[in-house]
C-alpha positions as CSV (number, residue, x, y, z in Angstrom):
1,M,0.2,-0.3,0.1
2,V,2.9,2.7,0.6
3,S,4.6,1.4,-2.4
4,Y,1.5,2.0,-4.1
5,A,0.7,5.3,-2.8
6,I,3.6,6.9,-3.1
7,G,4.3,5.9,-6.8
8,S,0.8,7.3,-7.6
9,S,1.8,10.5,-5.9
10,L,4.6,11.0,-8.0
11,I,3.1,9.7,-11.1
12,L,0.1,12.4,-10.9
13,N,2.0,15.2,-9.2
14,D,-0.1,15.1,-6.4
15,P,1.4,15.6,-3.1
16,E,-1.6,15.4,-0.9
17,F,-2.6,11.7,-3.1
18,F,-0.4,10.1,0.1
19,R,-2.6,11.7,3.0
20,R,-5.7,11.1,1.4
21,A,-4.5,7.5,0.8
22,Q,-4.2,6.9,4.5
23,R,-7.4,7.2,5.6
24,H,-8.2,4.6,2.2
25,W,-5.4,2.0,4.1
26,A,-7.4,2.5,7.9
27,R,-10.5,1.5,5.8
28,G,-9.0,-1.6,4.6
29,L,-7.3,-2.8,7.6
30,A,-10.5,-2.2,9.5
31,R,-12.6,-4.3,7.4
32,F,-10.1,-7.2,7.3
33,W,-9.9,-7.1,10.8
34,G,-13.8,-7.2,11.2
35,M,-13.8,-3.7,13.2
36,D,-16.6,-1.9,13.8
37,L,-16.1,1.7,14.4
38,K,-18.4,4.2,15.9
39,V,-17.6,7.9,16.3
40,Y,-19.0,10.3,18.7
41,G,-18.3,14.2,18.4
42,A,-17.4,14.7,15.1
43,E,-19.2,18.5,15.3
44,N,-16.3,18.9,17.7
45,M,-13.4,19.3,14.9
46,P,-15.2,21.3,11.9
47,P,-12.9,21.4,8.7
48,G,-10.5,24.4,8.0
49,V,-9.4,25.0,11.5
50,P,-5.9,23.7,12.5
51,Y,-5.8,21.2,16.1
52,V,-3.6,19.4,17.9
53,V,-5.3,15.9,18.3
54,M,-4.5,14.1,21.7
55,S,-5.1,10.7,22.2
56,N,-5.3,8.2,24.9
57,H,-2.8,4.8,23.2
58,A,-3.4,1.2,23.6
59,S,-3.0,-0.7,20.6
60,Y,-1.5,-0.2,17.0
61,A,-5.6,-0.1,15.9
62,D,-5.4,3.0,17.6
63,I,-4.3,4.3,14.7
64,V,-6.1,2.9,12.0
65,A,-9.1,4.1,14.1
66,L,-8.0,7.9,14.1
67,F,-7.1,7.9,10.5
68,M,-11.0,6.7,10.0
69,A,-12.7,8.7,12.5
70,L,-10.9,11.8,12.5
71,P,-12.7,14.7,10.5
72,V,-9.1,16.3,9.3
73,I,-6.8,13.8,8.6
74,P,-3.9,14.4,10.6
75,G,-0.1,14.3,10.6
76,F,1.7,11.9,13.4
77,L,4.4,13.3,16.3
78,A,6.0,10.0,15.9
79,K,9.7,8.8,17.9
80,R,12.5,8.6,15.1
81,E,12.7,4.6,16.8
82,L,9.6,3.9,14.1
83,M,11.9,5.5,11.6
84,K,13.6,1.4,11.7
85,I,10.6,0.1,10.8
86,P,10.6,-0.8,6.9
87,F,7.7,0.6,4.4
88,L,7.0,2.5,7.6
89,A,9.7,5.2,8.0
90,A,8.6,5.7,3.8
91,A,5.0,6.6,5.0
92,L,5.9,8.7,7.9
93,R,8.2,10.5,5.3
94,A,5.3,10.5,2.6
95,G,2.9,11.5,5.3
96,G,4.4,14.4,6.4
97,H,4.9,13.5,10.0
98,V,6.9,14.9,12.6
99,I,9.7,12.6,13.4
100,I,11.0,13.8,17.4
101,D,14.5,12.2,18.2
102,R,13.3,11.8,22.2
103,G,17.4,11.4,23.5
104,K,18.1,14.4,22.3
105,R,16.9,17.1,23.7
106,E,17.8,20.0,21.3
107,S,16.7,17.8,18.7
108,A,13.4,17.4,20.0
109,R,12.8,21.2,20.7
110,Q,13.6,22.1,17.3
111,A,11.3,19.4,15.8
112,I,8.4,20.9,17.9
113,D,9.6,24.3,17.1
114,S,8.9,23.0,13.2
115,A,5.9,21.5,13.7
116,A,4.7,24.3,15.4
117,Q,5.2,26.6,12.6
118,Q,3.4,24.0,10.4
119,V,0.5,23.5,12.5
120,H,-0.5,27.7,13.0
121,S,-0.1,27.6,9.1
122,G,-2.7,24.7,9.0
123,K,-1.6,21.1,9.6
124,T,-3.3,19.5,12.4
125,V,-1.1,17.2,14.5
126,L,-2.3,14.0,16.3
127,I,-0.2,13.0,19.9
128,F,-0.1,9.8,21.6
129,P,0.9,12.7,25.1
130,E,1.3,9.1,26.8
131,G,4.2,8.6,24.7
132,T,3.7,4.9,24.1
133,R,0.9,1.8,24.3
134,G,-0.3,1.3,27.8
135,D,0.1,-2.0,29.5
136,V,-3.0,-1.7,31.7
137,E,-6.5,-0.4,31.1
138,A,-5.7,3.6,32.3
139,V,-4.2,6.3,31.3
140,A,-0.7,7.3,32.1
141,P,1.3,10.0,32.9
142,F,1.9,12.5,30.1
143,K,5.1,13.6,28.2
144,S,5.2,17.5,27.7
145,G,6.2,17.7,24.2
146,G,2.6,18.3,22.5
147,F,1.8,20.5,25.0
148,H,4.8,22.8,24.0
149,L,3.2,22.1,20.6
150,A,0.2,23.3,21.4
151,K,1.4,26.2,23.3
152,A,3.6,27.6,20.6
153,A,0.9,27.2,17.8
154,R,-1.6,28.7,19.6
155,V,-4.1,26.8,18.3
156,P,-7.2,25.0,19.6
157,I,-6.0,21.0,22.0
158,V,-9.0,18.3,20.9
159,P,-8.9,15.4,23.4
160,V,-9.8,12.2,21.9
161,G,-10.8,8.9,23.8
162,L,-10.3,5.7,22.2
163,R,-12.4,2.5,23.5
164,G,-12.7,-1.2,22.7
165,T,-8.7,-1.2,20.6
166,R,-7.0,-2.9,23.1
167,A,-9.6,-5.9,22.5
168,I,-8.9,-5.6,18.9
169,G,-4.6,-5.5,18.8
170,P,-3.7,-6.6,22.7
171,K,0.0,-4.8,23.3
172,N,2.2,-8.1,23.1
173,S,0.2,-10.5,20.2
174,V,1.1,-9.9,16.8
175,L,-3.1,-10.9,16.2
176,F,-5.6,-9.0,15.5
177,W,-9.8,-9.6,16.6
178,P,-13.1,-8.7,15.5
179,G,-14.7,-6.0,17.7
180,T,-15.9,-2.3,18.2
181,V,-14.5,0.6,18.6
182,E,-15.5,3.7,19.8
183,V,-13.7,7.1,19.1
184,H,-15.3,10.3,21.5
185,I,-14.1,13.7,20.2
186,G,-14.0,16.0,22.8
187,A,-14.4,19.7,22.9
188,P,-11.7,22.0,22.1
189,I,-9.6,23.4,25.0
190,E,-9.3,26.8,22.6
191,P,-5.7,28.8,22.7
192,E,-6.9,31.6,24.8
193,E,-7.3,29.0,28.1
194,I,-4.2,27.1,26.6
195,A,-2.3,30.0,26.7
196,G,-3.7,31.3,30.5
197,K,-2.7,28.1,31.9
198,E,0.3,27.1,33.3
199,L,1.9,23.9,31.4
200,Y,1.8,20.9,34.1
201,P,-1.9,22.2,34.9
202,L,-2.9,22.1,31.1
203,M,-1.4,18.6,30.9
204,D,-3.3,17.5,34.3
205,T,-6.8,19.1,32.7
206,V,-6.1,17.3,29.2
207,R,-5.3,14.1,31.0
208,T,-8.5,13.9,33.2
209,R,-10.8,14.8,29.8
210,I,-9.1,11.8,27.8
211,A,-9.1,9.6,30.8
212,S,-13.5,10.4,31.0
213,L,-13.6,10.0,27.0
214,S,-12.3,6.6,27.2
215,E,-13.5,5.7,30.2
216,Q,-10.8,5.0,31.6
217,P,-9.2,5.9,35.2
218,V,-6.2,8.0,35.2
219,A,-3.3,5.9,36.2
220,P,-1.1,7.0,39.5
221,S,2.4,8.2,39.0
222,G,5.4,5.9,39.8
223,G,5.4,2.3,39.2
224,A,4.9,0.5,35.6
225,A,2.9,3.7,34.9
226,R,5.5,6.2,35.4
227,A,6.6,8.6,32.5
228,S,8.9,11.4,32.6
229,R,7.8,15.0,32.0
230,A,10.7,15.4,29.5
231,P,9.8,17.3,26.2
232,A,8.9,14.7,23.9
């Protein structure tokens, strides 16, 4: 699918072809898995406005569900380790996704500043602020990179809660199972409110909203649920 989409984009001289193809790819995978998708709150993301979308993260199926459900096709804020995976690296480059090197603070900040300029100019970015797929049914502590991005870009944060993706694609399994996924898109947090909040209270507000939308508890800090507050 990646080879076809990249090749078609070049032949048609249409740089947006690959981005549109991502939604078709997601629909095909969902049909193959037997995923039944239900979307709530799509009216909270009217087209024509850039957003920083933040969602809980439990499964690889999250990406498929979000590509299908979100009214605006997003770019991802992705960790550089994903560039080592064949075809996925090509997809991330062709899709205009933003790559962050979490091990290098200066590099991460430069990438966030660059992403903020793109978002402010009209590009929507999707972030999993937990940083990785969770091991338990709870919303883990957040990393701060996406919040620096939202503040710098001066665009709304849209909280999203996913339900049911863990059952379709368990973290430690290579198999996917049929099932129902619900995507709950919350009301946006406007730039004025974002600018008026300190970083950590803002993170706590968004985390609480995502926990409510996903019907999951907020995981305690420490132990297996601990996540650093590094910029990415």
